[in-house]
N, C-alpha and C positions, 0 to 999 in steps of 0.2 A: 596395187599389186604389180610387182616388177616382172613376174614370170620366171621361168626356169633359168638357171645360170647357163652361160654360154658353154659350148663343148670344151673350150680351152681351159675352163676352170675346173673341169672334172678330173683331169689326170693328176693334179697335185693333191686333190682330196682323196682320191682312191689310193695313191701311193702312200700318203701319210697314214691313212686308216690301216693299210697293210702293215706298216712299220709299228704302229701302236698295238695292233693285234698280236704281232710277233713278240713284242716286249711283254705284254700281258701273259702270253702263253709260256714264255721262257723265264720269267722273272724268278721263279722258285729256284732256278739253277744257281743264281748268284745272290740269293737272299742272305746267306750266312756271312758274306764278305763285308768289309767296311764300306761306308757310304761312297767314297771316291771310286772304289772298284765297281760298285753297282752303277754309278753314274756313267763311267766309261763303257761298261758292258751294255747298258741300256742305249747309249748313243750309237755304239757300233752296230747293235742289233737293229735299231731303228733305221740307220743309214742303209744297212744291207737289205732289209725288207723293202724299203722305199725304192732303192735302185733296181732291185730285181723285179719288182712289180712294174716299174716303168719299162724295164727291158722286155718283159714278157707281154704286157698289155698295150703299151704305147711306144713301140720302138721308133716310129717315125718322129714323134714329138721329142723323144730323148735325143735322137740323132740330130735334129734341127738345133736343139739347145747346145749340144756338145760341139757342133760345128762352129759355133760362135765364140768359144772360149779357148784360151791357150792350152795346148795339150789335149784338146778334145778328141783329136784323131787317135791319139794313143789310148784314151779311155774307150773310144769306140772299138778299137782292136781288142782290148781286154774283155769287153762285153760281147764281142763277136757281132758288132753292128757294122753295117756298110756305111762308111763316112760319106758325107755329101761332097761332091766335087767343088773345090774352091779355086779361085783364080790366083791364089798366092801360096807360097810354100810356108809350112810351119815348122 
């Protein structure tokens, strides 16, 4: 037996579960549309649910990830997160 997963493995699971639950809850809104529209709507709703969950429950982890990618400081600004101080300009 390996034991419980490390804490770092919990935030992707929680945010993904929130995205899936949001899709399940809202899928009746786009059910009458063609398959491609349902796919786009489901993807957008999943992404929105996952990002907002990360923002509300795990802001420090999200900020750490965003600080390492190009444009991450701009995304931090949109999500009203305080970006980490870096030694280089982006």
